[in-house]
N, C-alpha and C positions, 0 to 999 in steps of 0.2 A: 774404778768406775768404767774404765774403757771396756773391760770384759763384759759389762752389762749394757754396752752400747749407749753409754752416757758420756758425751764428749765435753768434759770440763777442761779448762785451760788456766794457765797462770794469768793473773789479772794485771799485776804491776811489773811484768817482766818483759824484756829487760828494763832496768831503770834508765831513765833519760841520761843520767850521769855517766852511763857506760858508752854513750854515742859520741862520736866526734861532733862538734868541737868541745863538748862539755867534759869529756874524759881527761882532757889536758889541764883542766882547772884544778888548783889545789883543793878547793872546796868540794870537789867531786869524789874525793877519796872515800872508800868504804868506811873508814874509821870515823868519818864525820857524818855518816848517814846510817847509823845503826837501826833506827826505826824503819826507814825506807827499805833497807836491805832485808830486815825481818819480814816486812810485808811482801816483798818480792818473792821470798822463799815460801811463804805460808798461805797467802790468799789465792783462792781460785775463783774463777768465774763459772758458775753453773749455767746450764743451757738456758738461754734467754732469747725468746723471739715471739713475735705477735701471734703466731699460730700454734703455740705450745698448748697441748691438751691437758686437761686435768689428770688424765691417766698418766701422762709422761711426768707431770709434777709429782704425783704420788709415788711413782716408781723411783724417781730421783731421791725423794725423801726417805723411802724405805731402804734404798741402797746405802745412803749416808748413815741412817740409824743402825743398820746391821754392821757396817764397817767400824763404827765408833762405839759399839757395844752399849 
């Protein structure tokens, strides 16, 4: 997407469980957070702002469609 000047980013990254003081908690281990870890690795935030044009939205949709066949 970057090569098409579409700046997407990870949405749930990094997980809050990776920050101090949370990362010291036993419950913050990755083995206890498989769904959160999966989301952190897979979910992206597409361009989102109040002035986004319909043309920019269509371009983003076209790029996603082409990349996912």
